[in-house]
N, C-alpha and C positions, 0 to 999 in steps of 0.2 A: 503494499499499498506505498502511495505516495505521501508521504506525511509532510505537515510542518518543518518538520528536524531535519528531513531531509533534503527538504526544498534550500532553508538554512544552512546546509551543509554545501549543498551542490552552487550555492550562492557565493559563498566562502570560498571554494575552490576556483569558482569562476573570476572571484577578484585577483585572488594570489597568483594566476595565469596571467590575469592583465598588466600588474604593477611589473614581476617580474620576469614578462615575456621577453628576448632578445632575439632581432632577425640572427637565421646563422650566418655563422665568421663575427658577428661584430665584436670589436672586443669591450670588456667590462670596465664601467667606468665608477668614479666613485659615489657616485648620486644612487647607484644600484645596493651599496653597504648602508648606503646612510639610511635605508628606507624601512632598514629592519633596526628594531628601536629595543631588542632585546641585546644582551651581552652575552656572547655562546649562541651561535643558532645551531640548532639539537635537528632542526626538521629534514628531513634526509631528501626531501622535495625541492628545496630551496638549494641543496649544494651543488648541481652544476650550473644556477643561474648567479653563486655569488663566488665560487671559486675561479681563483684568476688563473689564465695561461701566459705564462712567462714567456714574454717574445724572444724568439729566438734559443730556448731550450726546452719547453714544453708543448706539445699539441694535441689536438682537438679529433683528433683523427680515429678516425672506428675501427683502423687498421690495427694487428696485432704488432706489439712493439715488444722484442723478447726483451729489452736492455733499456736500461735508463740509470743515469750516476750524475748527480750535481755534485759529488765532490770535486772538480773543477773550478767551482764557482765561489766553495767555500772559503771561509778566511783559514791559516791555518791554525791547528789542533791546541787546545792551551789546557792547563790545569789549572784547576780552582784551587782554592787554599785550604787551610784549616776553618778559616769564617765562612769559607762559602757554600754555596746550596747547589745540586747539581742541576737542579729546575732551571732557577734562574739563569747559569751558565749557557743553559741549552735552549733558554727564550734568546739571550742577547745573538748567540751563536745562528738561529733560526732570523730575526728579523737583519742581520748584521749581512745575509744572503740578498734578501729585498733591497735592503740601502744600497748597498755596495752594486749591485748590479746596470743601473743607469750613471752610474757617477764615474769619474775621471779619477778619482784617488778613491784609497780602500781604508775604512775606520772602522777600529774596535771599539766596540759598542759596549757599555759598563751594564754587568750583569748585578753587579751588586749594589747600584743602584736601586735597582728591582726591591732586590729581596730588605735593606736599610729601610726602604721607603713605609714598606710592609710592616716591618718589624714596630716603626716608629708611630706609625698609625693605631698599632695596636690590633691588625687584620691575623688573617690564617697566612700562614707561608706556604703557599701551593703554586703548583704551575696553573690551577684555574686561576686561582685569585693573580698570579702574575700577570696572565694573558689579558684579566679586566683592568689592571693597574696600566698595561703599555696602550691601552684603547682609551682612557681619562686621561694617562697623564706621559706616558713613553720616559724612554729613558733618554741619557748623556752620552756620549762621548766618554769612553775608556781614560782617557787623557783627564779629564773632568774629576770622576770617580774612579781610581785606579783599582785593577782585581784587586782582591781580597781588602780592601779598604774596610777601616773600622767605626770609620763614620760619614755623613756628607759633609761637603763645605756649604758655604754661605754661594760659593760662585754659580750653583751649578740654578741660579735664581735667573743668572742673565746670560744664560748659554740655549742652546737648541735643543730642543727636544724631540726624540725620534719616536713617534705613534703609530698603530695600525687601527685601522679603519673599524674593525671588527675580529673574531674568529670562530669557525665551524670545528663543533663537538661533534668529529668525524663519526666516532661509534664510541660504546659505552661498554662497563663489563659483560653485560646481558647480552650483545650482540654475539652472533656464533662467528664460530674460526673460519668461514667462507666469507659471509659480509667484511669483516674486518680487513681481510686478504684484497678483495675488489676495490673497499672504500681506499686501502692505502697506494694498490698499485694507480686509480684513476687520480689519486690527488700526485702521484711523481711521474706519471705522465704528462701531469699538465706544467710540470717542473715545480711543485711544491714539496719540501722537506716536510715530514710529518711529526711531530713532538708525541712522543708516547709514554704511558708512564706504562713501566716493565718489573713483575714479578719475578724477583730470582735471592739468590741466597747471600748471606754476608760477605761470602769470599766473591762475588761478583764484581766490586770496582778494584779487586786485584786480578785480575787476569793478567796473565805474564804472555808473553808471544807466542802468539796465536792468528790462523786468518777464521777461521770456523770456530762456533758454541757449541757443544753438546752437552744438552741438558742431565743435571746429576737427579737420579730418582727422587731423591730425597731435597731437592732444591727446596729453597725456604720462600716465604713468601712478603719478602723486605719489598719496596717500591724505591725504583729508578727511574729517572728521566732521561731518556734515551732521543737524539734526532733520526729519522727512518730518512736518508737520501739517497738511496736507488734499492733495485733491485736487477734480478737476474732468471730470467723466465727454464731457462738451459737447468741452470743450477736449483732453481723453484728454492730461493733467497730472497733476503732483503737484507740491505748495509746498513748499519748501526754509528754513528757516531757517538761518541762517549765525553765527556768532562773530567775524566780523568788523566787525561795529557796523550804522549804519541809512545809514550813506554807500555800503555795497556793496549794488550792486545795485537791489531795490525796498524802499527804507528796511531793508535787512539780508535781505528775503524773494527770494525767486528762483522761476518758474516753471519746469519740467523735466518735457518730455513724455515719457510713459510708458516709451517703450522704450529713448530715451536715460537715462533713469534707471536702467532694470533693467538696461542694458548694462552699467553702468561703477558698479552699489553691490555690492562685494563681500561685504557681510555685513548682517545687517541686525537690531536687538534690540527690544525690547519689555521695559519694566520691568513687575513683579508688584510695585506697592505695600499698604508698610503703612494702615492706616486711621489718618488723624490727627484 
């Protein structure tokens, strides 16, 4: 039966399709992201409309692509200090990727400005709070607030802030491994690194020289933030970046099997960047 509730649902879907529809091949503009009022888009029907395609790096092609590697476009691997947080360092690395792509110089951004600012505001220190902070406030150059800083100097108030428009909550813990793999590959194909919360043991940050990760049957459930920067269909594996320096794994990078990563990735996020 065609009820009033059904009519309202249809009308809502029609309105959404009208607001967010783009002609094929058109470029995403800042206005598209600004039409969404909530921070952290969870509606999967909006992912295609709001996720950028990075020019010269990503593609919207429906053809099967066997490989994607964003490593050449990233800043050198860094190691966080004892005061640092892996989630803020991965946020800064991800934002640097977008900021530096279209610029003639490479600027390191401050992860510690994000974490110290949240602490001073009495807010929860976490990846999703850090993403909200980047939308509302942004971060500064690491030349202003250096790595492993103990405090924020007053000079930050007169310096450039680097923000994002919004972010996509690409998948949540209840998503199936197949859904997670699909969303990860789609984002990477478009040239977007993906921030993930990854469950592993206490030894995970101390992995020695190796290219691939073999999960332990008794692996723990501590949460770490990693940046997924590539995939290889032939290997059926993703490549991730950590914040533990170039001595970790393979010069700071690690290859993880599709299913192993999907089974342990609880949340995945993609930035909707500003234009710099």
